[in-house]
PDB file of N, H, CA, C and O in Angstrom:
ATOM      1  N   ILE A   1      70.020  57.243 110.643  1.00  0.00           N
ATOM      2  CA  ILE A   1      70.347  58.091 109.458  1.00  0.00           C
ATOM      3  C   ILE A   1      70.967  57.332 108.507  1.00  0.00           C
ATOM      4  O   ILE A   1      71.907  56.570 108.737  1.00  0.00           O
ATOM      5  N   TYR A   2      70.491  57.513 107.503  1.00  0.00           N
ATOM      6  H   TYR A   2      69.728  58.132 107.316  1.00  0.00           H
ATOM      7  CA  TYR A   2      71.289  57.192 105.927  1.00  0.00           C
ATOM      8  C   TYR A   2      71.454  58.178 105.099  1.00  0.00           C
ATOM      9  O   TYR A   2      70.612  59.066 104.963  1.00  0.00           O
ATOM     10  N   CYS A   3      72.975  58.108 104.214  1.00  0.00           N
ATOM     11  H   CYS A   3      73.659  57.386 104.325  1.00  0.00           H
ATOM     12  CA  CYS A   3      73.525  58.966 103.294  1.00  0.00           C
ATOM     13  C   CYS A   3      72.781  58.916 102.072  1.00  0.00           C
ATOM     14  O   CYS A   3      72.330  57.813 101.762  1.00  0.00           O
ATOM     15  N   PRO A   4      72.631  59.586 101.551  1.00  0.00           N
ATOM     16  CA  PRO A   4      72.054  59.338  99.861  1.00  0.00           C
ATOM     17  C   PRO A   4      73.169  58.558  99.010  1.00  0.00           C
ATOM     18  O   PRO A   4      74.359  58.495  99.322  1.00  0.00           O
ATOM     19  N   ALA A   5      72.623  58.022  97.972  1.00  0.00           N
ATOM     20  H   ALA A   5      71.657  58.073  97.719  1.00  0.00           H
ATOM     21  CA  ALA A   5      73.811  57.114  97.149  1.00  0.00           C
ATOM     22  C   ALA A   5      75.296  57.872  96.988  1.00  0.00           C
ATOM     23  O   ALA A   5      75.413  59.097  96.969  1.00  0.00           O
ATOM     24  N   PRO A   6      76.016  57.259  96.916  1.00  0.00           N
ATOM     25  CA  PRO A   6      77.353  58.039  96.763  1.00  0.00           C
ATOM     26  C   PRO A   6      77.759  58.254  95.951  1.00  0.00           C
ATOM     27  O   PRO A   6      77.778  57.233  95.264  1.00  0.00           O
ATOM     28  N   PRO A   7      78.463  59.572  95.139  1.00  0.00           N
ATOM     29  CA  PRO A   7      78.699  59.805  93.730  1.00  0.00           C
ATOM     30  C   PRO A   7      79.706  58.635  93.192  1.00  0.00           C
ATOM     31  O   PRO A   7      80.706  58.091  93.661  1.00  0.00           O
ATOM     32  N   GLN A   8      79.104  58.534  92.217  1.00  0.00           N
ATOM     33  H   GLN A   8      78.291  58.975  91.836  1.00  0.00           H
ATOM     34  CA  GLN A   8      80.053  58.149  90.862  1.00  0.00           C
ATOM     35  C   GLN A   8      81.191  58.557  90.656  1.00  0.00           C
ATOM     36  O   GLN A   8      81.405  59.765  90.763  1.00  0.00           O
ATOM     37  N   ILE A   9      82.303  57.604  90.282  1.00  0.00           N
ATOM     38  H   ILE A   9      82.129  56.623  90.196  1.00  0.00           H
ATOM     39  CA  ILE A   9      83.494  58.601  89.789  1.00  0.00           C
ATOM     40  C   ILE A   9      83.550  58.225  88.100  1.00  0.00           C
ATOM     41  O   ILE A   9      82.923  57.300  87.585  1.00  0.00           O
ATOM     42  N   ASP A  10      84.322  59.034  87.487  1.00  0.00           N
ATOM     43  H   ASP A  10      84.832  59.786  87.905  1.00  0.00           H
ATOM     44  CA  ASP A  10      84.844  58.574  86.269  1.00  0.00           C
ATOM     45  C   ASP A  10      86.258  57.726  86.433  1.00  0.00           C
ATOM     46  O   ASP A  10      87.082  58.021  87.298  1.00  0.00           O
ATOM     47  N   ASN A  11      86.429  56.693  85.544  1.00  0.00           N
ATOM     48  H   ASN A  11      85.760  56.453  84.841  1.00  0.00           H
ATOM     49  CA  ASN A  11      87.527  56.110  85.193  1.00  0.00           C
ATOM     50  C   ASN A  11      87.793  55.248  86.897  1.00  0.00           C
ATOM     51  O   ASN A  11      88.898  54.883  87.298  1.00  0.00           O
ATOM     52  N   GLY A  12      86.709  55.111  87.530  1.00  0.00           N
ATOM     53  H   GLY A  12      85.811  55.407  87.204  1.00  0.00           H
ATOM     54  CA  GLY A  12      86.841  54.261  88.837  1.00  0.00           C
ATOM     55  C   GLY A  12      85.645  53.613  89.458  1.00  0.00           C
ATOM     56  O   GLY A  12      84.596  53.571  88.814  1.00  0.00           O
ATOM     57  N   ILE A  13      85.714  53.160  90.528  1.00  0.00           N
ATOM     58  H   ILE A  13      86.566  53.194  91.051  1.00  0.00           H
ATOM     59  CA  ILE A  13      84.540  52.286  90.952  1.00  0.00           C
ATOM     60  C   ILE A  13      84.358  52.533  92.351  1.00  0.00           C
ATOM     61  O   ILE A  13      85.250  52.911  93.111  1.00  0.00           O
ATOM     62  N   ILE A  14      83.162  52.302  92.660  1.00  0.00           N
ATOM     63  H   ILE A  14      82.438  51.995  92.042  1.00  0.00           H
ATOM     64  CA  ILE A  14      83.235  52.204  94.175  1.00  0.00           C
ATOM     65  C   ILE A  14      83.301  50.617  94.653  1.00  0.00           C
ATOM     66  O   ILE A  14      82.535  49.801  94.142  1.00  0.00           O
ATOM     67  N   GLN A  15      84.319  50.211  95.721  1.00  0.00           N
ATOM     68  H   GLN A  15      84.942  50.874  96.135  1.00  0.00           H
ATOM     69  CA  GLN A  15      84.388  48.979  96.276  1.00  0.00           C
ATOM     70  C   GLN A  15      83.545  48.540  97.150  1.00  0.00           C
ATOM     71  O   GLN A  15      83.425  49.169  98.202  1.00  0.00           O
ATOM     72  N   GLU A  16      82.795  47.402  96.923  1.00  0.00           N
ATOM     73  H   GLU A  16      82.892  46.891  96.069  1.00  0.00           H
ATOM     74  CA  GLU A  16      82.270  47.020  97.762  1.00  0.00           C
ATOM     75  C   GLU A  16      80.730  47.658  97.880  1.00  0.00           C
ATOM     76  O   GLU A  16      80.024  47.881  98.863  1.00  0.00           O
ATOM     77  N   GLU A  17      80.570  47.808  96.794  1.00  0.00           N
ATOM     78  H   GLU A  17      81.143  47.627  95.995  1.00  0.00           H
ATOM     79  CA  GLU A  17      79.001  48.782  96.735  1.00  0.00           C
ATOM     80  C   GLU A  17      77.827  48.266  97.656  1.00  0.00           C
ATOM     81  O   GLU A  17      77.515  47.092  97.455  1.00  0.00           O
ATOM     82  N   ARG A  18      77.039  49.024  98.750  1.00  0.00           N
ATOM     83  H   ARG A  18      77.293  49.978  98.914  1.00  0.00           H
ATOM     84  CA  ARG A  18      75.825  48.501  99.121  1.00  0.00           C
ATOM     85  C   ARG A  18      74.721  49.139  98.940  1.00  0.00           C
ATOM     86  O   ARG A  18      74.912  50.272  98.498  1.00  0.00           O
ATOM     87  N   ASP A  19      73.467  48.819  99.134  1.00  0.00           N
ATOM     88  H   ASP A  19      73.313  47.899  99.493  1.00  0.00           H
ATOM     89  CA  ASP A  19      72.484  49.642  98.665  1.00  0.00           C
ATOM     90  C   ASP A  19      72.100  50.703  99.949  1.00  0.00           C
ATOM     91  O   ASP A  19      71.383  51.629  99.571  1.00  0.00           O
ATOM     92  N   HIS A  20      72.340  50.724 100.944  1.00  0.00           N
ATOM     93  H   HIS A  20      72.923  49.972 101.252  1.00  0.00           H
ATOM     94  CA  HIS A  20      72.235  51.884 102.235  1.00  0.00           C
ATOM     95  C   HIS A  20      73.597  52.033 102.739  1.00  0.00           C
ATOM     96  O   HIS A  20      74.384  51.089 102.796  1.00  0.00           O
ATOM     97  N   TYR A  21      73.938  53.523 103.195  1.00  0.00           N
ATOM     98  H   TYR A  21      73.299  54.290 103.149  1.00  0.00           H
ATOM     99  CA  TYR A  21      74.675  53.802 104.042  1.00  0.00           C
ATOM    100  C   TYR A  21      74.411  54.507 105.025  1.00  0.00           C
ATOM    101  O   TYR A  21      74.188  55.718 104.995  1.00  0.00           O
ATOM    102  N   GLY A  22      74.419  53.622 106.219  1.00  0.00           N
ATOM    103  H   GLY A  22      74.600  52.639 106.244  1.00  0.00           H
ATOM    104  CA  GLY A  22      74.510  54.697 107.419  1.00  0.00           C
ATOM    105  C   GLY A  22      75.604  55.634 108.073  1.00  0.00           C
ATOM    106  O   GLY A  22      76.762  55.705 107.661  1.00  0.00           O
ATOM    107  N   TYR A  23      75.129  56.296 109.073  1.00  0.00           N
ATOM    108  H   TYR A  23      74.188  56.238 109.408  1.00  0.00           H
ATOM    109  CA  TYR A  23      75.805  57.010 109.941  1.00  0.00           C
ATOM    110  C   TYR A  23      77.150  56.178 110.202  1.00  0.00           C
ATOM    111  O   TYR A  23      77.229  55.011 110.587  1.00  0.00           O
ATOM    112  N   ARG A  24      78.236  57.109 109.883  1.00  0.00           N
ATOM    113  H   ARG A  24      78.172  58.057 109.570  1.00  0.00           H
ATOM    114  CA  ARG A  24      79.732  56.768 109.978  1.00  0.00           C
ATOM    115  C   ARG A  24      80.173  55.411 109.125  1.00  0.00           C
ATOM    116  O   ARG A  24      81.089  54.752 109.616  1.00  0.00           O
ATOM    117  N   GLN A  25      79.635  54.991 107.990  1.00  0.00           N
ATOM    118  H   GLN A  25      78.890  55.527 107.591  1.00  0.00           H
ATOM    119  CA  GLN A  25      79.815  54.125 107.561  1.00  0.00           C
ATOM    120  C   GLN A  25      80.750  54.820 106.374  1.00  0.00           C
ATOM    121  O   GLN A  25      80.780  56.048 106.296  1.00  0.00           O
ATOM    122  N   SER A  26      81.518  53.985 105.444  1.00  0.00           N
ATOM    123  H   SER A  26      81.493  52.987 105.507  1.00  0.00           H
ATOM    124  CA  SER A  26      82.557  54.685 104.707  1.00  0.00           C
ATOM    125  C   SER A  26      82.042  54.063 103.270  1.00  0.00           C
ATOM    126  O   SER A  26      81.184  53.186 103.169  1.00  0.00           O
ATOM    127  N   VAL A  27      82.798  54.746 102.091  1.00  0.00           N
ATOM    128  H   VAL A  27      83.495  55.458 102.173  1.00  0.00           H
ATOM    129  CA  VAL A  27      82.960  54.329 100.775  1.00  0.00           C
ATOM    130  C   VAL A  27      84.113  54.492 100.356  1.00  0.00           C
ATOM    131  O   VAL A  27      84.556  55.629 100.518  1.00  0.00           O
ATOM    132  N   THR A  28      84.869  53.648  99.797  1.00  0.00           N
ATOM    133  H   THR A  28      84.509  52.724  99.665  1.00  0.00           H
ATOM    134  CA  THR A  28      85.759  53.363  99.549  1.00  0.00           C
ATOM    135  C   THR A  28      86.380  53.327  97.711  1.00  0.00           C
ATOM    136  O   THR A  28      86.208  52.237  97.164  1.00  0.00           O
ATOM    137  N   TYR A  29      86.971  54.315  96.937  1.00  0.00           N
ATOM    138  H   TYR A  29      87.111  55.200  97.381  1.00  0.00           H
ATOM    139  CA  TYR A  29      86.766  54.375  95.608  1.00  0.00           C
ATOM    140  C   TYR A  29      88.468  53.604  95.218  1.00  0.00           C
ATOM    141  O   TYR A  29      89.434  53.593  95.981  1.00  0.00           O
ATOM    142  N   ALA A  30      88.406  53.087  93.980  1.00  0.00           N
ATOM    143  H   ALA A  30      87.621  53.095  93.360  1.00  0.00           H
ATOM    144  CA  ALA A  30      89.702  52.636  93.244  1.00  0.00           C
ATOM    145  C   ALA A  30      89.198  52.996  91.822  1.00  0.00           C
ATOM    146  O   ALA A  30      88.127  52.970  91.216  1.00  0.00           O
ATOM    147  N   CYS A  31      90.764  53.421  91.530  1.00  0.00           N
ATOM    148  H   CYS A  31      91.634  53.442  92.022  1.00  0.00           H
ATOM    149  CA  CYS A  31      90.672  53.998  89.967  1.00  0.00           C
ATOM    150  C   CYS A  31      90.858  52.755  89.015  1.00  0.00           C
ATOM    151  O   CYS A  31      91.406  51.826  89.609  1.00  0.00           O
ATOM    152  N   ASN A  32      90.593  52.522  87.880  1.00  0.00           N
ATOM    153  H   ASN A  32      90.148  53.276  87.397  1.00  0.00           H
ATOM    154  CA  ASN A  32      90.732  51.752  86.637  1.00  0.00           C
ATOM    155  C   ASN A  32      92.278  51.792  86.278  1.00  0.00           C
ATOM    156  O   ASN A  32      93.000  52.768  86.072  1.00  0.00           O
ATOM    157  N   LYS A  33      92.505  50.725  86.267  1.00  0.00           N
ATOM    158  H   LYS A  33      91.919  49.932  86.434  1.00  0.00           H
ATOM    159  CA  LYS A  33      94.214  50.409  85.888  1.00  0.00           C
ATOM    160  C   LYS A  33      94.374  51.486  84.538  1.00  0.00           C
ATOM    161  O   LYS A  33      93.646  51.743  83.579  1.00  0.00           O
ATOM    162  N   GLY A  34      95.993  52.067  85.087  1.00  0.00           N
ATOM    163  H   GLY A  34      96.584  51.858  85.866  1.00  0.00           H
ATOM    164  CA  GLY A  34      96.564  53.191  84.023  1.00  0.00           C
ATOM    165  C   GLY A  34      95.763  54.318  84.733  1.00  0.00           C
ATOM    166  O   GLY A  34      96.079  55.287  84.042  1.00  0.00           O
ATOM    167  N   PHE A  35      94.913  54.788  85.700  1.00  0.00           N
ATOM    168  H   PHE A  35      94.656  54.001  86.261  1.00  0.00           H
ATOM    169  CA  PHE A  35      94.623  56.127  86.431  1.00  0.00           C
ATOM    170  C   PHE A  35      95.024  56.189  87.658  1.00  0.00           C
ATOM    171  O   PHE A  35      95.187  55.119  88.244  1.00  0.00           O
ATOM    172  N   THR A  36      95.266  57.358  88.312  1.00  0.00           N
ATOM    173  H   THR A  36      95.134  58.227  87.836  1.00  0.00           H
ATOM    174  CA  THR A  36      95.897  57.769  89.395  1.00  0.00           C
ATOM    175  C   THR A  36      95.041  58.471  90.039  1.00  0.00           C
ATOM    176  O   THR A  36      94.552  59.496  89.565  1.00  0.00           O
ATOM    177  N   MET A  37      94.729  57.968  91.296  1.00  0.00           N
ATOM    178  H   MET A  37      95.127  57.135  91.682  1.00  0.00           H
ATOM    179  CA  MET A  37      93.775  58.789  92.202  1.00  0.00           C
ATOM    180  C   MET A  37      94.403  60.017  92.946  1.00  0.00           C
ATOM    181  O   MET A  37      95.436  59.953  93.613  1.00  0.00           O
ATOM    182  N   ILE A  38      93.646  61.148  92.746  1.00  0.00           N
ATOM    183  H   ILE A  38      92.807  61.200  92.204  1.00  0.00           H
ATOM    184  CA  ILE A  38      93.703  62.410  93.491  1.00  0.00           C
ATOM    185  C   ILE A  38      92.560  62.825  94.144  1.00  0.00           C
ATOM    186  O   ILE A  38      91.483  63.121  93.627  1.00  0.00           O
ATOM    187  N   GLY A  39      92.975  62.828  95.744  1.00  0.00           N
ATOM    188  H   GLY A  39      93.850  62.587  96.163  1.00  0.00           H
ATOM    189  CA  GLY A  39      92.186  62.940  96.704  1.00  0.00           C
ATOM    190  C   GLY A  39      91.905  61.730  97.479  1.00  0.00           C
ATOM    191  O   GLY A  39      92.570  60.742  97.166  1.00  0.00           O
ATOM    192  N   GLU A  40      90.949  61.591  98.544  1.00  0.00           N
ATOM    193  H   GLU A  40      90.408  62.393  98.798  1.00  0.00           H
ATOM    194  CA  GLU A  40      91.015  60.733  99.418  1.00  0.00           C
ATOM    195  C   GLU A  40      90.432  59.424  98.823  1.00  0.00           C
ATOM    196  O   GLU A  40      89.495  59.376  98.026  1.00  0.00           O
ATOM    197  N   HIS A  41      91.118  58.376  99.322  1.00  0.00           N
ATOM    198  H   HIS A  41      91.879  58.415  99.969  1.00  0.00           H
ATOM    199  CA  HIS A  41      90.262  57.042  99.188  1.00  0.00           C
ATOM    200  C   HIS A  41      89.044  56.937  99.497  1.00  0.00           C
ATOM    201  O   HIS A  41      88.192  56.265  98.915  1.00  0.00           O
ATOM    202  N   SER A  42      88.904  57.698 100.561  1.00  0.00           N
ATOM    203  H   SER A  42      89.596  58.244 101.033  1.00  0.00           H
ATOM    204  CA  SER A  42      87.652  57.163 101.077  1.00  0.00           C
ATOM    205  C   SER A  42      86.922  58.521 101.586  1.00  0.00           C
ATOM    206  O   SER A  42      87.533  59.540 101.908  1.00  0.00           O
ATOM    207  N   ILE A  43      85.354  58.346 101.606  1.00  0.00           N
ATOM    208  H   ILE A  43      84.857  57.518 101.345  1.00  0.00           H
ATOM    209  CA  ILE A  43      84.353  59.232 102.189  1.00  0.00           C
ATOM    210  C   ILE A  43      83.269  58.862 103.261  1.00  0.00           C
ATOM    211  O   ILE A  43      82.525  57.888 103.141  1.00  0.00           O
ATOM    212  N   TYR A  44      83.253  59.604 104.166  1.00  0.00           N
ATOM    213  H   TYR A  44      83.857  60.394 104.264  1.00  0.00           H
ATOM    214  CA  TYR A  44      82.501  58.806 105.339  1.00  0.00           C
ATOM    215  C   TYR A  44      80.989  59.601 105.599  1.00  0.00           C
ATOM    216  O   TYR A  44      81.022  60.826 105.476  1.00  0.00           O
ATOM    217  N   CYS A  45      79.629  58.950 105.962  1.00  0.00           N
ATOM    218  H   CYS A  45      79.602  57.955 106.062  1.00  0.00           H
ATOM    219  CA  CYS A  45      78.401  59.068 105.980  1.00  0.00           C
ATOM    220  C   CYS A  45      78.676  59.987 107.278  1.00  0.00           C
ATOM    221  O   CYS A  45      79.411  59.569 108.173  1.00  0.00           O
ATOM    222  N   THR A  46      78.034  61.307 107.350  1.00  0.00           N
ATOM    223  H   THR A  46      77.438  61.646 106.622  1.00  0.00           H
ATOM    224  CA  THR A  46      78.071  62.246 108.567  1.00  0.00           C
ATOM    225  C   THR A  46      76.756  62.633 108.637  1.00  0.00           C
ATOM    226  O   THR A  46      75.868  62.246 107.879  1.00  0.00           O
ATOM    227  N   VAL A  47      76.649  63.329 109.468  1.00  0.00           N
ATOM    228  H   VAL A  47      77.371  63.644 110.084  1.00  0.00           H
ATOM    229  CA  VAL A  47      75.326  64.021 109.787  1.00  0.00           C
ATOM    230  C   VAL A  47      75.403  65.565 109.807  1.00  0.00           C
ATOM    231  O   VAL A  47      76.342  66.060 110.431  1.00  0.00           O
ATOM    232  N   ASN A  48      74.465  66.429 109.155  1.00  0.00           N
ATOM    233  H   ASN A  48      73.702  66.027 108.648  1.00  0.00           H
ATOM    234  CA  ASN A  48      74.291  67.432 109.184  1.00  0.00           C
ATOM    235  C   ASN A  48      72.443  68.123 109.171  1.00  0.00           C
ATOM    236  O   ASN A  48      71.602  68.058 108.275  1.00  0.00           O
ATOM    237  N   ASN A  49      72.375  68.665 110.384  1.00  0.00           N
ATOM    238  H   ASN A  49      73.059  68.718 111.112  1.00  0.00           H
ATOM    239  CA  ASN A  49      71.180  69.138 110.389  1.00  0.00           C
ATOM    240  C   ASN A  49      70.062  67.624 110.551  1.00  0.00           C
ATOM    241  O   ASN A  49      69.166  67.773 109.720  1.00  0.00           O
ATOM    242  N   ASP A  50      69.925  66.707 111.086  1.00  0.00           N
ATOM    243  H   ASP A  50      70.653  66.586 111.761  1.00  0.00           H
ATOM    244  CA  ASP A  50      69.903  65.365 111.173  1.00  0.00           C
ATOM    245  C   ASP A  50      69.406  64.689 109.627  1.00  0.00           C
ATOM    246  O   ASP A  50      68.423  63.969 109.451  1.00  0.00           O
ATOM    247  N   GLU A  51      70.375  65.143 108.606  1.00  0.00           N
ATOM    248  H   GLU A  51      71.173  65.728 108.749  1.00  0.00           H
ATOM    249  CA  GLU A  51      70.430  64.715 107.454  1.00  0.00           C
ATOM    250  C   GLU A  51      71.935  64.142 107.207  1.00  0.00           C
ATOM    251  O   GLU A  51      73.005  64.618 107.585  1.00  0.00           O
ATOM    252  N   GLY A  52      71.667  62.948 106.439  1.00  0.00           N
ATOM    253  H   GLY A  52      70.798  62.561 106.132  1.00  0.00           H
ATOM    254  CA  GLY A  52      73.205  62.422 106.187  1.00  0.00           C
ATOM    255  C   GLY A  52      73.908  62.589 104.778  1.00  0.00           C
ATOM    256  O   GLY A  52      73.575  62.000 103.749  1.00  0.00           O
ATOM    257  N   GLU A  53      74.906  63.469 104.913  1.00  0.00           N
ATOM    258  H   GLU A  53      75.176  63.947 105.748  1.00  0.00           H
ATOM    259  CA  GLU A  53      75.629  63.883 104.066  1.00  0.00           C
ATOM    260  C   GLU A  53      76.877  63.030 103.918  1.00  0.00           C
ATOM    261  O   GLU A  53      77.191  62.262 104.827  1.00  0.00           O
ATOM    262  N   TRP A  54      77.590  63.132 102.828  1.00  0.00           N
ATOM    263  H   TRP A  54      77.336  63.756 102.090  1.00  0.00           H
ATOM    264  CA  TRP A  54      79.713  62.607 102.748  1.00  0.00           C
ATOM    265  C   TRP A  54      79.833  63.796 103.468  1.00  0.00           C
ATOM    266  O   TRP A  54      79.238  64.853 103.678  1.00  0.00           O
ATOM    267  N   SER A  55      80.957  63.123 103.792  1.00  0.00           N
ATOM    268  H   SER A  55      81.440  62.265 103.622  1.00  0.00           H
ATOM    269  CA  SER A  55      82.305  63.727 104.495  1.00  0.00           C
ATOM    270  C   SER A  55      83.032  64.833 103.588  1.00  0.00           C
ATOM    271  O   SER A  55      83.786  65.667 104.089  1.00  0.00           O
ATOM    272  N   GLY A  56      82.725  64.774 102.102  1.00  0.00           N
ATOM    273  H   GLY A  56      82.112  64.096 101.695  1.00  0.00           H
ATOM    274  CA  GLY A  56      83.704  65.196 101.256  1.00  0.00           C
ATOM    275  C   GLY A  56      83.317  64.969  99.811  1.00  0.00           C
ATOM    276  O   GLY A  56      82.398  64.179  99.591  1.00  0.00           O
ATOM    277  N   PRO A  57      83.898  65.556  98.839  1.00  0.00           N
ATOM    278  CA  PRO A  57      83.625  64.878  97.439  1.00  0.00           C
ATOM    279  C   PRO A  57      84.456  63.564  97.348  1.00  0.00           C
ATOM    280  O   PRO A  57      85.364  63.218  98.104  1.00  0.00           O
ATOM    281  N   PRO A  58      84.036  63.008  96.435  1.00  0.00           N
ATOM    282  CA  PRO A  58      84.907  61.857  96.044  1.00  0.00           C
ATOM    283  C   PRO A  58      85.904  62.113  95.316  1.00  0.00           C
ATOM    284  O   PRO A  58      86.048  63.176  94.713  1.00  0.00           O
ATOM    285  N   PRO A  59      86.886  60.936  95.293  1.00  0.00           N
ATOM    286  CA  PRO A  59      88.374  61.460  94.498  1.00  0.00           C
ATOM    287  C   PRO A  59      88.276  61.443  93.345  1.00  0.00           C
ATOM    288  O   PRO A  59      87.171  61.064  92.957  1.00  0.00           O
ATOM    289  N   GLU A  60      89.091  61.740  92.471  1.00  0.00           N
ATOM    290  H   GLU A  60      89.988  62.049  92.786  1.00  0.00           H
ATOM    291  CA  GLU A  60      89.108  61.790  90.976  1.00  0.00           C
ATOM    292  C   GLU A  60      90.157  60.866  90.635  1.00  0.00           C
ATOM    293  O   GLU A  60      91.020  60.517  91.441  1.00  0.00           O
ATOM    294  N   CYS A  61      90.066  60.352  89.097  1.00  0.00           N
ATOM    295  H   CYS A  61      89.366  60.635  88.442  1.00  0.00           H
ATOM    296  CA  CYS A  61      90.867  59.172  88.635  1.00  0.00           C
ATOM    297  C   CYS A  61      91.223  59.960  87.497  1.00  0.00           C
ATOM    298  O   CYS A  61      90.367  60.452  86.762  1.00  0.00           O
ATOM    299  N   ARG A  62      92.725  60.130  87.285  1.00  0.00           N
ATOM    300  H   ARG A  62      93.420  59.730  87.882  1.00  0.00           H
ATOM    301  CA  ARG A  62      93.110  60.818  86.361  1.00  0.00           C
ATOM    302  C   ARG A  62      94.110  59.834  85.432  1.00  0.00           C
ATOM    303  O   ARG A  62      94.645  60.281  84.417  1.00  0.00           O
TER     304      ARG A  62
END
């Protein structure tokens, strides 16, 4: 089971971005220089009703 592409964030990047994210794989975000991260650095691919979905919203960089 794979998750959809992880959400992109303003003023930040996804570290080590891949083509596919399977169950229990994580995405880690980093903010651009001068911005502060609000929220969790990483989200995880989980399963809901046999479909992959992310464990929560991505962080914000402000």
